[in-house]
N, C-alpha and C positions, 0 to 999 in steps of 0.2 A: 148461839149458833144453831140454826135449824138442821137437824139431821134427817137422813132418809127414814129413820124410825118415827120421827115426828110426823112426817108426811104419810107414812103408812098407818099410823094411829088415826090421823085426821080423816083419811080416806077409807078407813075400815078394811084395809087389805094387808097383805104380808109385805115385809121388806123386799122379798124376791119380786114381787109383783111390781112395786115402785121402781126397782131397778130395770125391770123389763120395759116399762113404759118409758122411762128416762132414756134408755138406749135404743128406743124405737122398735122393739120387738113387735112383729106384726100379730102374734098369737095372743092377743089380749083383747077381750070383748070391748065394744065401743062404749058401753056404760061404765065399765071399770076404768077404762082409759080417761074418760071425761072426769070421773071423781078424783082420780089421782092428779091429773093435770090442773084441776081446779084447786086441789090442796097445795100443789107446788106453787101455783101463782099466789094463793092467799098467804102462804107462809113465807114466800120469798125464798124458797129452797134453791140452792145452786150447789152442784157437786163440787166439793171443795176438799182437795188433798190436805189442807191445813187441819181440818177436823181430826183426821186420823193421826196427825202429828201430836195434837194435844192429848189424844187418848193413849197413844203408844210411846210418846217421848222420842220418836224418830224425826229426823230432819225432813223438810219438804222438798225431797230430791228424789228423782228417778235416775239410776245409773244405767249407762249403755256402754257395751264393749263391743267393738266390731274389728275385724281383721285389718281394714285399712280405710280410714275416714276420707281419703281422697278418692276412693273408687266411687263412680257415680251411683252404683246400686246402694252401697252402704251410706253414702251421703244422703240420698233421698230417704232411706230407711230411718236414719237419725232425725231428719226433718219431720217425718210423720210422728215419731215418738215425741218430739218436742212440741209439735202443734197440740196434741192431746194434753201434754203436761201443762203447757201454758194456759189452756182453757180451764184447767182445774187448779190454777195458782201454784203450780209446782215448777221447779227448775230441773234442768237436765245436766248431768255431768258425763262427758264422753271420754272414753279411753280407746286407744288403738293397741290391738294385740296382734302384732304382725306375724308372730309365729307361736308354735305350741309351747315353747320354753317360757315365753313371756306370759302366757294366759293366766296361769294360776296366781302368779305374783301380782299382776295388775288387777285381776278381778277381786282378789282378797283384799287388796289395799282399798279398792272402791267399796266393797261390802263392810269393811270396818268403819265406815263413815255413818253407820245406822241410816241406811237409806229407807225410803218407803217401799221401793221395789227395784227390780233389776232386770234389764233386757240384754241378752247375750247372743251374738253370732259367734260361735266358738271355732277355734282353730285346732283344739286337741281332740283326741279320740277316747277319752275317758273322763267323765264329768262326775264321777262319785265324790270327788273332793268337795262338791257343793251341796252334798246331802245335809250337813248340819245347818248351813245357811237357809236351805229350802224350808226348814222348820221355823225359821224366824221371819221370813218376808217372801213376798211373791217373786218368783223367778220365771221369766218367759224366755224361751229360745226362739230365735228367728233364723230363717234360711236353712239351718241345719238341725238335724235331729238330736236331741239329748241322748247320751249313752251312759247306761248304768245310773240313771237319775230319772225319777218320776216327776216331771214338771211340764207345764204347758209348752207347745211350740206351734209356730206359725210359719208356713212355708208356701212357695209357689207349687203349683201342680206339675212338678218336674217330669215325672214319668209320662204323664199324658201330654204335656207340652212338647216333649221331645218326640214322642210318637207322631204328634200332629205335624211337626216340622219336617220329619223325615218322610212321612207319607205324602206331603206336599211335593217334595223333591221327586219321589217315586212316580206320583202322578204326572209330573212333567216329562217322564221318560228315562229318568236316571236309574241305572241298574247297579252301578258301582258308586256307592255313597260311603265316604269315609267318615270316621268319628274322630274328632280332635278334642281331647279333654285334658283336665289336669290331674289332681291327686285322686287316685282310685279309692283311697281310704275315707273320702268325704261323701256323706250321704247323698248330696245333690248330684255329684258326678255319677254315682252308682245308679240312682233313679233315672237320670237322663240316658245312661248307657242302656238300661233296661227298656226304655221307650224306644231308643234307636234300634235295638235288636228286635223288638216286637213288631215294629213297622216293617222291617226286612222280612221277618218270618211270615207275616200275614200276606205279604206280596209274593211269597214263594221264592225269595232271594236268600240263598245260603249265606250265613255270616262268614266273613273272611277276616281272620285276625291280622292280615297284612295291611288292612284298611283302617285298623284301630290304633291310634296313637294317643298315649297318655304322657304328657310332658309338663313341666312347669310353665307358667304363663309369661315368661320373659321373652322379649322379641327374638333373641338368638335361638332359644329352644324351639319356639313355634315355627320359626323359618326353617330350621333344620328338620323339624318333623314334616313340614309341608313339602319341603324339598324331596325327602325320602318317598313320600306318597306320590308325588308327580313324576318320580323317576322309575316307578314300578313298570313292569312289562305291560300291565293293564291298569294304568292310573285311574283314579277316581274321576268321574265327570262332575261330581258334587261333593261338597264337604259340609257336614254338620258340625259346627263349632259349639261345644257345649257350655261356653261361658263368654262373656263380652270381652274380658281381658284378652283371651286367645284370639278372639275375632279381631280386635284392634291391632294386635301384632301380626295378624295374617293379612290385613288389607293391603299393605304395599306390594304384596306379591301378586295381587289380582290384576294389576296392570299389564303383566306379561303372561299370564296363564289363564286360559278361557275355562275356568271352573266355577260352577255354581256354588253359592254359599248361603246358608241359613245360620244365624246366630241365636243361641239361647241367651236372651237378654239384649235389650236394645241399649243404645248409648248415645250420648250427645254427638250431634252431627253425622250420625249414621245415615241420615237421609240426604246429606249434602255431598257425600263421597261419590267418587266415580269408579266403580258403580255404586249406587246407594245400596245399603245392606239390608236385606230381609232379616227379620228378626222375630222370635217369639218374646213379645214384650211382657215383661213382669210388671208388677205394681209395688215396687218397694216402699213407697210412701204409704200405701194402704197397709201393707204388712206392719210397718212401724206404728201406724195409728191403732191397728188391732191389738198389737202387743201392749201398748201403753194402756189401752182400754181394758185389757184383761188384768193388767196389774191393778188398775183402780177398782175393777169389779171385785177382785179377790180381797182387796183391802175392805171394801164397803160391805161385802156379803161372803165371808169366808166359808160359810156352810153350804153354799150353792154348789150344785154338781155340774160344773162346767165341762164341756168336751175338752180332752187333753190336746187334741190336735185340730187345727184349722188349716184349710187349704185354700190359697187364693189363686183364681184362674189366670192363665196367661192368654195372650191374644196374638195370633199370627199376623204380622204386618208384611205384606208382599211388596218388595221393591225390586230394583233392577238386578240384583245379584242372584236371585232365584230364577234362572232362565232354563228353558228346555235344552236337551242335548243337541249340539250342533249337528247338522246333517252330515252324514258320512262317518260320524264318530261312533265307536262301538258303544252300545247302550241306547242308540236311537231306536225307538219302537217301530220307526218306518223302515 
């Protein structure tokens, strides 16, 4: 079986250079790229996770654990991991870790199967328990930052994405913009809250804690929080919903309340609702693909100095729910 080292030897370059060519790194000279690609073609090299299986005795499997496999974001993320794994003749095993209490038990059960690598979207707030495992195989966090653990992680540009969404609402004339989020202990929520606050402050709008709701993402909790916001003496004219689950729970209330909404995270049929929901679209499939590729890169070239953190941009999709302030309503710039 042809290895990356065989290609490097034939092309007269380092293993690191072969990896850069194979993964499409633009910072490789044309001559070097041509030599490496010729060696790849002549030797018939294909990146193959099975090669590392033979070297390490580990099964040709990448493990994935996410909070909820039915959530559209995590479903797309898993698909991204699986697509890269399949290209490299690996299979994926997926586990759902619905709450913090289940995380360690289910994660360690997966890791005990001698995986090639592991991708985790955690629910817990201390990941030190993974330290011994991180010495044994590549572990990559997705969506949320590792805590008390030095491993790679790949996430959306949460802070800047939230800033962009709230700035969009402010540009439409909104001066009372509410924040609707979930767990304050989650790094994504904290980053999005920081982006929300930054957009207000840069627009000269003083933060108002009465406009900030942190509740679980159940329909009942979101409806109760939204009702509290809309019953304020100076209710918000716009709501920034910091996750798609909260937005989906919020949608039924929009039929009866003229409030603008932007969601962090797009979701299926968001464009078909009345009103269609504006969203900061993440790219969970891309996040999953990058996570799986990082696992494979660390297997193939463990000495390479990879960046610990990668950030995937979000994109604002403007739909009907992000409207200007109705005439005569407080907050109308006119």
